[in-house]
C-alpha positions as a printed NumPy array, in Angstrom:
array([[-42.974, -66.871, -24.64 ],
       [-45.912, -65.3  , -22.27 ],
       [-48.885, -63.789, -22.869],
       [-51.159, -62.036, -19.544],
       [-54.814, -62.633, -20.258],
       [-57.573, -60.18 , -18.605],
       [-59.893, -62.977, -19.091],
       [-61.409, -66.311, -19.918],
       [-64.425, -67.524, -22.346],
       [-66.056, -70.424, -20.313],
       [-63.094, -71.949, -18.88 ],
       [-60.982, -70.966, -22.051],
       [-58.065, -68.667, -23.02 ],
       [-57.822, -67.68 , -27.235],
       [-54.499, -66.891, -28.28 ],
       [-53.412, -65.327, -31.17 ],
       [-52.838, -67.765, -33.532],
       [-48.777, -66.03 , -35.101],
       [-48.022, -66.343, -31.38 ],
       [-49.529, -70.192, -31.637],
       [-47.548, -70.455, -34.99 ],
       [-44.341, -68.335, -33.194],
       [-44.028, -71.224, -30.186],
       [-44.258, -74.412, -32.726],
       [-41.941, -73.086, -35.519],
       [-39.192, -72.377, -32.743],
       [-40.313, -75.155, -30.21 ],
       [-40.838, -73.101, -27.599],
       [-43.007, -72.91 , -24.361],
       [-46.439, -70.63 , -24.28 ],
       [-47.042, -69.519, -21.068],
       [-50.506, -68.273, -20.241],
       [-50.726, -65.83 , -17.198],
       [-54.677, -65.412, -16.413],
       [-55.068, -64.272, -12.03 ],
       [-51.596, -64.86 , -10.901],
       [-51.823, -68.245, -12.419],
       [-50.133, -69.801, -14.73 ],
       [-50.621, -72.415, -17.819],
       [-47.423, -74.093, -20.159],
       [-48.474, -75.281, -23.279],
       [-45.452, -76.933, -24.794],
       [-45.549, -77.522, -28.231],
       [-46.862, -80.631, -29.155],
       [-50.14 , -79.13 , -26.569],
       [-50.215, -76.712, -28.796],
       [-50.771, -78.563, -31.697],
       [-52.997, -80.484, -29.814],
       [-55.275, -79.384, -27.673],
       [-56.791, -76.893, -29.2  ],
       [-60.379, -77.022, -28.47 ],
       [-61.265, -74.405, -31.559],
       [-60.653, -71.282, -33.319],
       [-62.224, -68.197, -34.733],
       [-61.564, -66.118, -37.288],
       [-61.716, -62.409, -36.444],
       [-61.582, -59.322, -39.486],
       [-60.97 , -56.034, -37.625],
       [-63.198, -53.65 , -39.661],
       [-61.326, -50.731, -38.145],
       [-57.748, -51.913, -38.992],
       [-58.523, -54.446, -41.748],
       [-56.629, -56.93 , -40.021],
       [-57.273, -60.413, -40.026],
       [-56.219, -63.351, -37.404],
       [-57.501, -66.452, -35.745],
       [-57.816, -66.744, -32.242],
       [-56.876, -70.616, -30.851],
       [-59.627, -71.86 , -28.002],
       [-57.277, -73.662, -25.251],
       [-58.892, -74.58 , -22.246],
       [-56.576, -72.74 , -19.369],
       [-55.505, -75.465, -16.408],
       [-53.226, -73.59 , -14.257],
       [-50.014, -75.26 , -13.666],
       [-49.534, -77.157, -10.003],
       [-47.311, -75.079,  -7.815],
       [-44.338, -77.466,  -7.236],
       [-43.483, -78.998,  -3.991],
       [-41.246, -76.321,  -2.158],
       [-44.065, -73.785,  -3.07 ],
       [-46.581, -75.716,  -1.726],
       [-44.568, -76.53 ,   1.635],
       [-43.52 , -72.784,   2.342],
       [-47.762, -71.959,   1.572]])
């Protein structure tokens, strides 16, 4: 799964709980893109690297959900990409 985020809060990316749980259940990576930089979170990372959670109750729609926070650490570019830069 891939999610493009527009802003970070104190260097953290907030991800919607159902997306995180789906990735864990399916055993797939979660790709977070911010400012053309990508961070890859494995299912194990999604379980262990969560810094906190926030419960959201949208008064307009009545939807309730959680946001899981992860420190945004972009992946290091592959050696091939570093040589062409």
